[in-house]
N, C-alpha and C positions, 0 to 999 in steps of 0.2 A: 504494500500500500504506500509506504514512504517513497519507494522507487517510482511507482506509477505517478505520484504527485510531485516528483522531482524534488523531494525533501531529504532523501537519504544522504546525499553528500554533505548536508549541513546539520545532520542529526547525530548526536553522540548515542551510541547503542552499547550497553554493557549487559552481558548475559552471564549469570553465575547460577550455581545450584547451591542448595543448603547442605548437601552431604553427598558422599560417594555411596556406592551400593554394597560394598563388601563382597557379595556374591560367594559366600562360603569360606572366605579367608578366615583363619583362626577359629573355624567351627561355627561362625555366625551366619545364619541363612538370610538375614535381612540387613538392617543397619540400625544404629542407635545404641546397641548394647556395649560396644567397645569404642575405643578411641585410636585404633590403628589407622595407618595412612589410607588403607583401602576404603575407610569410611569418611575420614576427615579431609582427604585431598580432593579438591574439586578444580575444574577448569574455569577460568574467567576469560571471556572473549570480549574484546573491545574493538569497536569500529567507529569511525567518525573523523571529523576535521582534526588534523594534527596527529592522529594515531598512525604509527608506521605500519605498513602492510606486511604481514607475515612475520612480524617480530615475536619473539618469545622471551618472557621474563622467567628465568629459571630459579630465582631466589625464592625461598619460602615467604609467602605473604598470607594475609588474613582477610576474611570477609569484612572485617572492620576497616579495611583499606578502601573499600568501594566509595564511601561517602567523601573522604578527602580527595580521592582521585577525580570524582565527578566535579567537586567544587573547584579544584585547580584547572581542570580541563575547560570549564565554563568561565574561568576568570573570576570566580567568587572568592569570598573570604576563606581563609584557611579553616580547617576543622578545629574544634576545640582540642586542646592538648589531651593526649591519651586516647583519642578516638580514632586510632589507626594512623597510617601514613599514606601520603599520596604516592601512587605508582605512576603518575602522569609523566615524570621525566623518563622513566624506563619505557612506558608505552609510546611516547613520542620519539624515542630513540636518542634522547639527550642525556642519558645516564643509566645507572643500574638501580634496581630496587635494593633497599638495605638488606644485606645478606646476613649480618650478624646481629639479629634481634631475636627476642623471645616471642614465639608464637604459641598461643594458648588454645587448648581444646578441652571440652568437658562433655560428659553425658550424665544426666541424673536419672535416665530411664531405669537402670538396674535398681536404684533405690526406690523410685516411685512405683515401679511395676512389680518388683519382686522382694523389696525389703533388704536388698543387698547394699553394698557400698557404691556410692557414685564414683566415677572415674574422672580424674583430671590429668591433663598432660601439658607439658611444655616442650617445645622444640627450640633448641638454641644451637646455631651452627648445624653440624651434622648429627647432633645427638638429640634423642627424644627420651624424656623421662615420663613414665606413667605412674601416677600416685594411685595405688590400689592396695588392697589388703596385703598383697605381696608385690612391692614395687618392681617395676621393670625399666630397663634401660636398653636403647637400641642405637646403633650407628646407622641412621637411615640412608646415608650416602652409600655405604658399603653393603647394607642389607635392607634394601627398600621394601621388602616383604615383611620385615620385622619378625624374622624367624629365629634369630639367635639373641636371647636375652643376655646382656652384658652386665647386669647389675652386680654379679659376683666378681667376674674378672676385672671389671673397671669400677670397683666399689668406691674408689677415690673421687670419681666424677659425680656420684649420686648426691652427696650433700650440696654441692654447688647448684645442680639443677633443681634439687628440691627447694633450695632457698629462692631461686629464680621463680619457680612456680608459686611459692608462697607470696612473693612480691607482686606478681601479676594478679593473683587472686585477691590480695588485699586492695590493690588499686581498683579492681573490677567491683568488688563489694562496696568500696567507698564512692563508687560512681565515676571513677576516673578512667574507665576504658580498659 
């Protein structure tokens, strides 16, 4: 419709989903029970004036980055602090997305539906820490399927990532994103 009315080249279009599908990874037949990459990793497609064609942002980003990206793309005021980061420089081909930041994920479905523990996770660099009754640690660059839990062999990394997770949760619960 936008193309037929000759509006597409002047329209910013961003398409994202709210979750991946898991499709049986880690024994989950649906989605929402776990916070593994197969559920939390989603594609974000951007098209419009200023967006580079065929570009790929490979750094971990968050759905909270959508609003600041839209605001910058449209020349609006920056998003409030803590509400994600603009990906517009990377989308426009003028820089990279921040690669060394903490990305947060959570699911409360296990607690709300089954009385189990909620799961929270933080990804920082190539490592991902999952706060669970038995904490897990993965090197998602070397092991994108999160098959090898490194929480014992890399036990020294666990407290740092746990602290990062606690900082993100505290900011989120205080309303700071």
